[in-house]
N, C-alpha and C positions, 0 to 999 in steps of 0.2 A: 504494500500500500504506500502510495506517495505521501510524503510529509506535507502537511498544510502550511502554507506560508504564514509567518507571523504577521498580524495586522499592525499597521503603523498609524498612529494618530495623524490627522490631516495637518495639524500644527507642525509636526515634525517634518512632514513632506514639504511644507511651504518654507521651512528653514534650510532645506537641503540645497546644495549646489552640485550639479553633475554636468558632465559634457559627454554626449548630448543630454539635454534635459529629460528626465524620466517622466512617466505619466503615473497618475494615481487613480486606481480603480477599486473603489469600495474597500479601502484600507490596505491594498496591496500596491507596492511600488513596482511598476513595470518598466524595464529598460526598453528604449527605442533602438531599433537597429541603426547602426551607423551607415550613412549613405556612402555608396561608392561613386565613382566618377560620373556615370550617367545620371544617377539620382541627384547628385549635387549640381550638375549642369542644369537639369530641368528646374530644380529649386531656384537657382539664381536667375535663370532666364524668366521664369514666371514672376518672381518677386520684382525683378528689375523692370519687366514689361509694364507691370501695374504701377510701380514706383514712378515711372516717367509720365504717367497719366493721372497721378493723384489729384492735382488741382482741377484738371479738366473734368474728371468724373466724380469729384467730391468724395474720394476714398482715401484710405490709408492701407498700404500694402506692407505686411511684415512677415518675415520667415520665423518659424519656430517660436510662436507666441503662445504662452500658456493660457488655456481657456478652461474655465470652470463650467463644465457642461451640465452638472447637477451638483447637489450639495456634497456628494462624496465621490465625485469623478472629475478629474482634471486631465485634459488631453492637450497635445502639442502638435497641431497640424504643421505640415511642411511649409505651407504658405496660407496666410489668412488675409482676407480683404474686408476691411472695416469701413463703415460709414464715417465720414468726417463729423457728422452730426451726433454720433454715439458718444456717450461719456468717455473721457480718457481714464483708463483703468490700467494699473500695473498687471493685474490678472483679469482677463476679460470675463465678464459675467453677462454681458448683453450679446445676443447672437450676432456674429459677424454676417456680412452679406454673403460671403462665399469662403470656402476652404478647399485646399488642394492637398491631397496625399499622394506621394510618389512612392511606388513600390520599390522596396529593397529586396535583394535576394533572400534575406532571412525572414521577410514578412510572411505570416501565414494568412490565408484568406479568411479563416474563421475569426482570427483576432482583428483583421482589418474590417470585416463586416460589422463586428461589434462596435468598433470605433466609429465607423460611418453612421451606424444607428444612433450612437450617442449624439452626434452632430445633428441628426435629423430631429431627435427628441428635444434638443435645445431650441430648435426653430431656425436653424441656418438654412437660408434660401437656396443656395447652390453648393452642392457637395460633389467634388470630382476626385477620381482616382486615376492616376496616370501610370502606365506601365512603360518605363523608359526603354526597355528592350524591344518591345513591339511598336512603340510610339502610338499605342491605342489609348484613347482617353475615354473613361467611363463616367457617366452621370449616375449618381446614386439617388434613388427616390423609392420610398415605400419598400425598403428591403431588397430592392433590385438594382443591379448594375446593368446599364444599357450603354453600348458604345455611342459616343457622341462626337461630333466634329466641330461644333460651335459652342463657345461659352457665351451665355447671356448674363450680364450683370443685373441681378434683381433690382427692379424699380427704376431702371435708368434708360432702357432702350438700347444700351451699348451692347454690341456683339463683336466677337472676334473669332475667326476660325483658328483652331489649334494648329493647323498647318502654318499659319502666319507666325505664330509664336515659335513653332519648331524650326522655322527657317532661321531664327536667330542663333540656333545652336551650331557651333563650329566644330 
């Protein structure tokens, strides 16, 4: 029988520093896989693409930003898109407009789907999973992953084809 992980109080998690930042799921600290080159490339391209359009779109783009998705769950998406109108918080408690997760070789689909479901329960409007190996982007909604080619920024009318973003990868 596998040993049960010891539960950690949320206050202890919030005092922790680790690189990369860990996630907190119902008292259990979960390490996030360290991204490889393809993962890191997609992450910086996505964050940079939206960073360059922050003022135009009224958004804030941040990589690896800690989000409290529920009272006992903290997630760290690869890239988050926040509304400029949202309150400024060190740990995000208001739903971002969008989040992007980029698959790492160590990611399990079961764990990733649980994470995406946490984002949906929080009320995040656009949840995307990107597979850097295949360059396929998946939109997550109602427990389902559907291949998608166009990112729609919720509430803005702004759209961009993922191929346009992928062209920035060298």
